[in-house]
N, C-alpha and C positions, 0 to 999 in steps of 0.2 A: 551633464543634464545643461546647464544655462548655456552653453552652445549649440546643441539641436535642438532646443528650442526659442534660438537667437537666428537660427537657419532654417528652420521652419515659418517663420513670422514673418522672413525677406520672403522666402518661395514663394508664400504667399502676395503676401504685398504686389509681385514680382508677376502675380495672373490676374490680382483685382487692375494693372493699370495694364494689362497688351492691347493694345492699338484693335479697335471699333468693337469691345469686346457688349459694348453694351447697346450698340449698331446690330451685331449680329442678335442679341440677348429681344431685340425687339422683333426682329423679324420674326422669328419662334415662337415671342408670348399676341402680337399680335396676326396669329395664323386665323382668326375667325374676321377678322377684317380686310386680312388678303383676299380671302373666301367669298363677303361682299362686297369687294368693289371687282373685283371678276367679274361676278354678278351684275351689276350695277353694270358694269363698261360693255357686258357681250351686250344687253339689253336695250344701251341707251345708242349703239352702232349704228340701228337698225330703227327706232322706233318712226311711229307713223310711217312705215316704208309694207306693203305692199307682202313683196317675197318675204321681206323679215330677214331673216338668217344666214336664206338660200345665196344674196348676192355674195354672201362669205365668198360661194364653191362656183355660182356662173364668171367673175369678175374673173379669176385665176382659168379658171377654164378656156373662157374666152382669148389669154392672152396664150394661152397653149395652142392651139386651133392657129391663130395665126400664125408662129412662129409654125407648125407643124408645115403653112401649110407655105412662107415663103423658104425656108431652108430645105426640107424638101420635097417638094413641087414643083415653085419654082431654080431654088438654087441647086437639085439631083442632091440633095447632099445620104452619104453611104457613111456607113459605122462602122471602123474598122473588125475584121472578121475573128481580132481576139476577144473585140466587147460580150458583155453575157450576153448583150441581146443584142436584134442585130432590127429591132419594129422602135423606130424611131422615135415611136408618139410616147410610150412607154421608157424611152430611154431618158426622153426628153421630163416626161413628168416624176419620176425617180428620181433625178435632179433635181425639179425644181421648187418638191415639196419642205426639205430643208431649210433651203435660203429664202421661201418664202417665211415661215415663221422667225425663222430670223429676223429678216427685212421688215418684215410689218411691224416686234417688237421695239430695233431700234427706233426706227423711222416713226412709230407711233408718242414712243418715249420721251423723243423730243420736244415735244409738245406738253409736255402732259403735265405739267408744272402749274404751265404757263394755264392750261384749260380749267385745273382745280385749284388754281390759285387762292378762293375763297373757303375753303378748308382751309389749307394752311396759311393761311393768314388771321381767319376767324378765331380758331382751335385749335387746341395743339395734338398735329396731326405729325406720323409718323409718315411723312413724307414718302419715305425707300417704300415704300412699299404699293406706290403706284405705278413704276414699270414691271412690278414683277405682274401686279396684276393686268397689265397689258397682256404680259406673255401668255401668263393660261385663259385668259379670256382669248388670243390667238391658236390656241392647244385646243381649244374643242371647232374649231375649223379647219386646224392641222387633222386632228381626229376622222374626223368627216372626211374629207377630202384622201384620207388618207386610207380610211375603208372604203373609197371607190374605187384609188387605181390599185388595191389588192383584189379589187373579185375580176378590173379586169386583165392585171395577170391573172388571174384564176382562168375567163372564158377565154382573154390571145392567147397566151404563151401553156396551158395547160399545167401550169403549175401552181406549185405557196409554196417559199421557199420555209421551214422549221427555224430556223436563224432572221426571224422578222419579226417572234419574239424577244429578241434581244434592240429591238428599238427604241423602247424608255428607256435604254439607259445615254443613247445617243439624245433621245430630248430631251432628257436632265441637260446636258453635256451643252449642248445647244440652249437649254433658258441660263448658265452659267454666261456662258460666252454672250446672249443678245443681253440678258440686264444688267452684267457691267457694262457694255459701254452705251446702253442706256444708262442709264446712273449719272453717266457723266457728261451724256451732252445735253439731258434735259438738265445737268445737273448747268449746264455752259447755257444756257437757254436763257435761263432766266435770267443771265447779268448780259449777255450777248443775246442779241435779240438774229443774226442772222445765223446762227448754228443750223436751223434748223435748215434750212439753206444750203448751206453745208454738205450736214445729211443727206439729202437729195440724192447733190451730186457725188459724192462719196460713194453711198452705194449705186449710182446709178452706173459707175466707172467698175468697182468693185464686183458688180454682179457678171459683168462683161471679160468680166480677169478671173471669172469662176469656171471651170470645165462644165459649165449648164448645158449648153448650147451644140458644144463642138465634144468630143471624146480628145480625152486627154493627149494622147499620140500626134494627134493631131494639128498639136499646138508647135510652132519655129523653135527647133532647136534651141536655139538662139533667146528663145522666153522661156525655156522650162522652169528658170529658176521662178520665174514670178506662182506658176502654182504651185512649184516648191513651200514657198514663203507664204501660203494666202492658205491658210487656217479652217474655210470653209470649204477646199478643196480637197479634203479629205472626211471632212462631213459628205457633203455630197457625193463622194467614193466611197463613204463605209453604207450611204442610203440605200445607196445602187446595190454594191455587193451581199448583205442583209437583204432586200427585197427581191433581188434576180438571182443569186444565187443558194449552195449549203456552205458554201464555205466559211471556217470559224473563224474574225474579226482576227486583223494583223495587233499582235502585241506591241509593234512599235510606232501602228496608225493609233493607233487608241492610245498611247503615252501621251503622243503629240498635242489630239485631239484632247485630254484630260490637262494637259501645264497649257495650252491657251484657254481654255477652260476656267481654269482654277485661275487663273494670272489675272483677265480680266476681270472676276467676277472682285478678286483682293483687290487691285487697283483702284478699281469700278468703285468699289465701296466705299475704299480712305479716303477721295476724292471725292464725292457725294457729304459722308459727313464733317469733311472738310467747308465743302461749300453749301450745308443747309441752313449751318449759322446765322443766315446772316438774309435770305430768303423773307423771311416774311418781312421786313426791312422794302428790297429792291419791291419785289411783288406790290 
């Protein structure tokens, strides 16, 4: 009996010393704060603007029109016959949607702690919730753009795939991946003020290495390894497949996306937990 009690005590002690347990508990217990931060972020982004949140749709819409003009009209871009659609604007927007959600979360997270330094330095504030609130705020625009895309697919292609009901699952995985990276760059920006500039350069390069503008089959063979190593390539492919086909997701593809997302979330969370101890002094 004594041995059993001693063993149980060791197990309880081990459970209480799990790295990041308090950090994870903060994210759950402060969910009301996350909601308030998300609402505040969404409202402040377009405060004083006549069009308000519509600018979040106008900007990516203009970018899509520009790329369609350049790649399809000027350069004569055509899609391979084996692609899910031959409609280039639809092909483009289906791949651009998940990328935009990821990019906006990471890029805005990089400056988020600096912009909210008054909260971090003057109060006992769980700074880890800021990148999460940014992702949720970006999700509102994402959902609106997704709704417009589904309507466009229904009008132009005369189809609506039931597989799009699985998209919320991929949104969660994008959130895990983006927030994990967001925690890393947000924490580094506090100590290294060039981080945000580096993030902009890296995201720009990352974008062009992701098969959004062109089909994967058009990537030269010697560079295919870049597509295989790029987690966003799998996400873009999955989004297109869910929106434009009735195929069930590939378990292998889903496992790769989940592995990248889970690894980014855990590593980013542990990294942020170590850095946040000095935020109040540096900010």
